[in-house]
C-alpha positions in Angstrom: 0.0 -20.0 20.8 1.8 -17.4 18.8 5.5 -17.5 18.9 6.6 -13.9 19.3 10.1 -12.5 19.0 9.8 -8.7 19.5 12.9 -7.0 18.3 11.4 -3.5 18.1 10.3 -3.7 21.7 14.0 -4.0 22.6 14.9 -0.7 20.9 16.0 2.2 23.2 13.8 4.5 25.1 11.8 6.9 23.0 11.1 4.6 20.1 7.6 3.7 21.2 5.1 3.9 24.0 3.9 0.8 25.7 0.1 0.6 25.5 -2.5 -2.2 25.4 -5.4 -2.2 22.9 -8.6 -0.9 24.3 -11.3 -3.6 24.6 -14.5 -3.4 22.5 -18.1 -4.3 23.3 -19.1 -7.2 21.1 -16.4 -8.4 18.7 -17.4 -10.6 15.7 -15.3 -11.9 12.9 -15.8 -10.3 9.5 -13.0 -12.0 7.6 -10.0 -14.2 8.4 -7.2 -14.7 5.8 -6.4 -18.4 6.4 -3.7 -18.8 3.7 -1.8 -15.8 5.2 -2.0 -17.3 8.7 -0.5 -20.5 7.2 2.2 -18.4 5.5 3.1 -17.0 8.9 3.1 -20.4 10.6 0.2 -19.3 12.8 -2.4 -21.8 14.2 -5.7 -20.5 12.9 -7.4 -21.7 16.1 -5.1 -19.4 18.1 -6.4 -16.3 16.2 -9.4 -15.8 18.4 -11.9 -13.0 17.8 -11.1 -11.7 21.3 -7.4 -11.4 20.4 -8.1 -9.9 16.9 -10.3 -7.3 18.4 -7.8 -6.3 21.1 -9.8 -7.7 24.0 -7.2 -10.3 24.9 -3.5 -9.7 24.6 -1.8 -13.0 23.5 1.0 -14.5 25.5 4.4 -13.3 24.4 3.1 -10.0 22.9 4.5 -6.7 24.0 1.9 -4.2 22.7 3.3 -0.8 21.8 2.6 2.3 19.6 5.5 3.4 17.5 6.8 7.0 17.5 7.3 8.8 14.2 7.1 12.2 12.6 6.3 13.1 9.0 5.7 15.6 6.2 1.9 15.7 5.6 1.1 17.3 2.2 4.5 19.0 2.4 4.1 20.4 5.9 6.3 18.9 8.7 4.7 17.5 11.9 7.4 16.6 14.4 5.3 14.1 16.3 2.7 11.8 14.8 3.1 8.2 15.8 0.6 5.3 15.9 -2.5 7.1 17.0 -4.9 4.3 16.3 -2.8 1.2 16.0 -1.0 -1.1 18.4 1.9 -3.4 17.4 1.4 -6.7 19.2 4.7 -8.0 18.3 6.7 -9.9 15.6 6.4 -13.5 14.4 9.1 -15.4 12.5 7.6 -17.5 9.7 8.7 -21.0 9.0 11.0 -19.8 6.2 12.7 -17.3 8.7 11.0 -14.2 7.4 10.0 -11.8 10.2 6.6 -10.0 10.2 4.9 -7.4 12.4 1.4 -8.2 13.7 -0.5 -4.9 14.3 -4.1 -4.1 15.3 -5.3 -1.0 13.4 -8.3 0.8 15.0 -7.5 -0.7 18.4 -8.1 2.5 20.5 -6.3 5.6 21.7 -2.5 5.7 22.3 -0.3 8.5 23.6 0.0 9.6 19.9 -3.7 9.9 19.2 -3.8 13.7 19.4 -7.3 13.8 20.9 -8.5 11.2 18.3 -10.6 8.2 19.3 -8.0 5.7 18.0 -10.7 3.8 16.2 -11.5 2.8 12.6 -14.9 2.3 11.0 -15.7 -0.7 8.9 -15.4 1.0 5.5 -11.7 1.8 5.5 -10.9 -1.6 7.2 -12.6 -3.6 4.5 -11.2 -1.3 1.8 -7.6 -1.9 3.0 -8.3 -5.6 3.4 -9.4 -5.9 -0.3 -6.9 -3.6 -1.9 -3.8 -4.9 0.0 -4.7 -8.5 -0.8 -5.2 -7.7 -4.4 -1.8 -6.0 -4.5 -0.3 -9.1 -2.9 -1.9 -11.3 -5.5 -0.3 -9.1 -8.2 3.1 -9.4 -6.6 3.3 -5.8 -5.4 5.3 -5.3 -2.1 2.6 -4.6 0.4 1.3 -4.9 3.9 -1.2 -7.7 4.2 -4.6 -8.2 5.9 -4.8 -11.1 8.3 -8.3 -10.4 9.7 -11.1 -7.9 10.1 -13.3 -7.8 13.1 -16.5 -5.8 13.8 -16.3 -4.2 17.3 -20.0 -3.8 18.1 -19.3 -0.2 18.9 -20.2 3.0 17.0 -17.4 5.2 15.6 -18.3 8.9 15.2 -17.2 10.7 12.0 -18.6 13.5 9.9 -21.2 11.2 8.4 -22.5 10.4 12.0 -22.3 7.1 13.8 -20.6 4.2 11.9 -19.9 0.6 12.8 -16.4 0.1 14.2 -13.9 -2.4 13.1 -10.3 -3.5 13.7 -7.9 -4.7 11.0 -5.1 -7.1 11.9 -2.3 -5.9 9.6 0.9 -7.8 8.7 4.0 -6.1 7.5 7.7 -6.8 7.1 7.9 -3.9 9.5 6.1 -0.6 10.2 9.2 1.5 10.1 8.8 4.6 7.9 10.7 7.6 6.6 8.9 9.4 9.3 10.4 7.1 12.0 13.9 8.5 11.0 12.5 12.0 10.8 11.3 11.7 14.4 14.8 11.3 15.7 16.5 13.6 13.2 14.4 16.6 14.2 15.4 15.9 17.8 19.1 15.6 17.0 19.1 12.0 18.3 22.1 10.7 16.5 22.3 7.8 18.8 18.8 6.8 18.0 19.3 7.3 14.3 22.4 5.0 14.5 20.4 2.3 16.4 17.5 2.6 14.0 19.8 2.3 10.9 21.4 -0.8 12.3 18.0 -2.3 13.1 16.7 -1.7 9.6 19.8 -3.0 7.9 19.6 -6.2 10.0 15.9 -6.7 9.4 15.5 -5.6 5.8 18.8 -5.2 4.0 21.4 -7.5 5.5 24.7 -6.9 3.8 24.2 -3.2 3.4 27.4 -1.6 4.6 26.2 1.5 6.6 23.7 4.3 6.0 24.7 5.2 2.5 24.2 1.6 1.4 20.9 1.5 3.2 19.8 4.6 1.3 20.8 3.0 -2.0 18.7 -0.1 -1.1 15.6 1.9 -0.1 15.8 4.0 -3.3 15.9 0.9 -5.4 13.1 -0.8 -3.5 10.8 2.3 -3.8 11.6 2.6 -7.5 10.3 -0.9 -8.2 7.2 -0.5 -6.0 6.1 2.8 -7.5 6.6 1.4 -11.0 4.3 -1.5 -10.0 1.7 1.0 -8.7 1.8 2.9 -12.0 1.3 -0.2 -14.1 -1.9 -1.1 -12.2 -3.3 2.4 -12.3 -3.1 2.6 -8.5 -3.2 5.9 -6.7 -2.1 5.8 -3.1 -3.8 9.0 -2.2 -1.7 10.1 0.8 2.0 9.7 0.1 3.2 11.5 3.2 6.6 10.6 4.5 5.0 8.8 7.5 3.2 6.6 4.9 6.4 5.5 3.1 7.7 2.2 4.5 11.5 1.7 4.6 11.0 -1.9 3.6 9.6 -0.8 0.2 6.1 -2.2 1.0 3.0 -0.3 0.2 1.5 0.9 3.5 -1.4 2.9 4.9 -3.8 2.6 2.0 -6.3 5.1 3.4 -8.1 6.9 0.5 -6.4 4.8 -2.1 -8.2 3.9 -5.4 -7.6 2.5 -8.9 -8.3 4.5 -12.1 -11.2 3.5 -14.2 -11.0 6.0 -17.1 -7.3 6.7 -17.7 -6.0 10.2 -17.1 -2.6 10.9 -15.7 -3.8 13.6 -13.3 -6.4 11.4 -11.7 -7.0 12.1 -7.9 -9.6 10.5 -5.6 -8.6 11.4 -2.1 -10.9 13.9 -0.5 -8.1 15.5 1.4 -5.8 16.0 -1.7 -7.4 19.1 -2.8 -4.4 20.3 -4.9 -3.7 17.0 -6.6 -0.3 16.7 -5.0 -0.6 12.9 -5.0 -2.2 12.4 -8.4 -1.3 9.2 -10.3 1.3 10.9 -12.5 2.9 12.7 -9.6 3.7 9.6 -7.5 7.3 9.1 -8.8 8.3 12.7 -8.1 6.7 12.5 -4.6 8.7 9.3 -4.0 11.9 11.2 -4.8 10.9 14.1 -2.5 10.2 11.6 0.3 13.5 9.8 -0.3 15.3 13.2 -0.1 13.8 13.6 3.4 15.1 10.1 4.3 18.5 11.0 3.0 18.6 14.1 5.1 18.0 12.1 8.2 21.0 9.8 7.4 23.5 12.5 6.6 24.6 12.9 10.3 25.7 9.3 10.2 27.7 9.6 7.0 30.8 11.4 8.1 32.0 14.8 6.9 29.0 16.9 6.0 29.8 18.2 2.6 30.9 14.8 1.3 27.8 13.2 2.9 25.4 15.6 1.3 27.0 15.0 -2.1 26.9 11.2 -1.7 23.3 11.3 -0.4 22.2 13.5 -3.3 23.8 11.1 -5.8 22.0 8.2 -4.2 18.6 9.9 -4.4 19.2 10.9 -8.0 19.5 7.2 -8.8 15.8 6.8 -8.3 15.0 8.3 -11.7 16.9 5.9 -14.0 15.9 2.9 -11.7 12.3 3.9 -11.9 12.3 4.5 -15.6 13.8 1.1 -16.2 11.2 -0.5 -14.0 8.4 1.5 -15.6 9.5 0.4 -19.1 9.8 -3.2 -18.0 6.4 -3.2 -16.4 4.6 -1.5 -19.2 6.5 -3.5 -21.8 5.2 -6.6 -20.1 1.7 -5.3 -20.3 2.1 -5.1 -24.0 4.2 -8.2 -24.4 7.1 -6.3 -25.9 10.5 -4.9 -25.0 9.5 -1.7 -23.3 12.9 0.0 -23.5 13.1 -0.6 -27.3 9.5 0.5 -27.9 8.9 3.3 -25.4 7.2 5.5 -28.0 4.6 2.7 -28.7 3.7 2.6 -25.0 3.5 6.4 -24.7 1.3 6.7 -27.8 -1.1 4.2 -26.4 -1.4 6.0 -23.1 -1.9 9.3 -24.9 -4.6 7.8 -27.0 -6.3 6.3 -23.9 -6.3 9.7 -22.2 -7.7 11.5 -25.2 -10.4 9.0 -25.7 -11.2 8.4 -22.0 -10.5 4.7 -22.3 -10.6 2.4 -19.3 -7.1 1.7 -18.0 -7.5 -1.9 -16.9 -9.9 -3.0 -19.7 -7.6 -1.7 -22.4 -4.6 -3.7 -21.3 -6.6 -6.9 -20.5 -8.5 -6.6 -23.8 -5.3 -6.6 -25.8 -5.1 -10.3 -25.2 -8.5 -11.2 -26.3 -9.2 -8.7 -29.0 -11.6 -6.5 -27.0 -9.4 -3.5 -26.4 -10.6 -1.8 -29.5 -14.1 -1.5 -28.0 -12.7 0.8 -25.3 -11.9 3.5 -27.8 -14.2 6.0 -29.5 -11.9 6.5 -32.5 -11.3 2.9 -33.4 -9.6 3.7 -36.6 -6.8 5.4 -34.6 -6.5 2.4 -32.4 -6.3 0.1 -35.5 -3.3 2.1 -36.7 -1.6 1.7 -33.3 -2.5 -2.0 -33.1 -0.9 -2.8 -36.5 2.4 -1.5 -35.3 2.1 -3.3 -32.0 1.1 -6.7 -33.6 4.0 -6.4 -35.9 6.3 -7.0 -32.9 4.7 -10.4 -32.2 3.8 -9.6 -28.6 4.3 -12.2 -25.9 0.8 -13.1 -24.8 2.0 -15.1 -21.8 3.8 -12.1 -20.4 0.8 -10.0 -21.0 -1.5 -12.5 -19.2 0.8 -12.3 -16.1 1.0 -8.5 -16.1 -2.6 -7.5 -16.8 -5.3 -8.3 -14.3 -8.8 -8.9 -15.6 -10.3 -7.5 -12.4 -9.2 -4.9 -9.9 -10.9 -3.6 -6.8 -12.9 -1.0 -8.6 -14.0 1.8 -6.4 -17.7 1.3 -7.0 -17.4 -2.5 -6.3 -15.5 -1.8 -3.0 -18.2 0.7 -2.0 -20.9 -1.8 -2.8 -19.2 -4.5 -0.7 -18.8 -2.0 2.2 -22.4 -0.9 2.1 -23.6 -4.6 2.1 -21.2 -5.4 5.0 -22.5 -2.5 7.1 -26.0 -3.9 6.5 -24.9 -7.3 7.8 -24.3 -9.1 4.4 -20.7 -10.1 3.8 -21.4 -12.1 0.6 -20.5 -9.3 -1.8 -17.2 -8.7 0.0 -16.4 -12.4 0.0 -17.2 -12.6 -3.7 -15.2 -9.6 -4.6 -12.3 -10.8 -2.5 -12.2 -14.2 -4.2 -12.3 -12.5 -7.7 -9.6 -10.0 -7.1 -7.2 -12.4 -5.4 -7.5 -14.5 -8.5 -7.1 -11.6 -10.9 -6.1 -13.5 -14.0 -8.7 -16.2 -13.9 -11.2 -16.3 -16.8 -14.6 -17.0 -15.1 -18.0 -16.2 -16.5 -19.5 -15.8 -13.1 -17.0 -12.9 -12.4 -17.5 -11.1 -15.7 -19.6 -8.3 -14.1 -16.7 -7.5 -11.8 -14.5 -6.7 -14.8 -17.0 -4.1 -16.1 -16.3 -0.4 -15.8 -18.7 1.6 -13.8 -21.6 3.4 -15.4 -21.6 7.2 -14.9 -24.1 6.7 -12.1 -21.9 4.1 -10.4 -18.6 5.9 -10.7 -16.9 6.8 -7.4 -15.0 10.1 -7.7 -13.9 10.6 -4.2 -12.4 8.4 -1.4 -11.9 9.1 2.3 -9.3 8.2 4.9 -11.8 7.3 7.6 -9.9 9.1 10.4 
């Protein structure tokens, strides 16, 4: 039995639509995250495949689809909402932390906008792998509890694809777009209720909407800096994909850089490069400005509220810069603030020589980084200056993964899973959730792709 305590289901009318998951034909378990189940205080035996597929609603659940709006690639859509996900409810872990349990790909809802509400196996397994790698690296993120094959076909541009459902765990699924949904409708009462709910759930002690804005700005500055330090590109940083908790959410067409270039883009729908790696901090500021706009009606006299909110959003830049220098400093085992130019000169050299992002930083610990450069003499000059600082190798080992979910490896795992072989997925999962372990049998997973293997475009799957 799962012990639910569903606080969001007690929110006022208009926050959600009650809807049950749509049953599937022949559910079968693809993956179950046992350690995460233990973290949540869940009995693994209670996590039946029928429940994880949406065929059986567990006792105590109050299934619902959340309402929200959002800016998508800069254009505002006043109603989005959970179009292919159902929030089963909330569980309180043994340590008192509260988590949402959501089924993603569980069928149509009132917010589906003529979509089928389903997910195919590829994006489900991609999110499972990437979110669990991020958790292993300490990045605030939603988690993957389970993946289930549905036995049904999902129709996309590529034709019929095997369907799947992801059981996602989050501190909450409340987004910037959730606030926008009520702001555009001039629902000040709902904004006040939502603000109080978020403060109680995520930022206890925050004294009102301005303090909440300050906390969210700080949380996002830390999270985005961690993305950047891993070469992670979210791919679709719309306001409905920015969690108020500060967690990474809605991975979609996400990817990690192989060759370093600051303007790297993978998402097939990001045709203008709006969400390129280097643009992510500025997009975060833009999204936070939309959040601040929603809170202004709750902050008293308008002119003063606008000024205070603007000041709060502007705090992102120094907070992010400090976090970026701390993260990249750790990757080099040095004081990032004192040696910013050394970090920047390495990144410039990496871009010019098309060096592999992950392999350069991991290779600094074992002397193999030099091999990633075509002009090794130039690297040697940089390395002498770096080594003169007596870098902290222990800090570097913690900051630099030896393996990431490289795009080509993820695609290989998905292709095998579709063919009925989960072994490559399971091997990759084990390797990337132990990203610092030195194991010879995982050495191939740390290799950069050959030109023929390189994946240059990723897809949402909707």
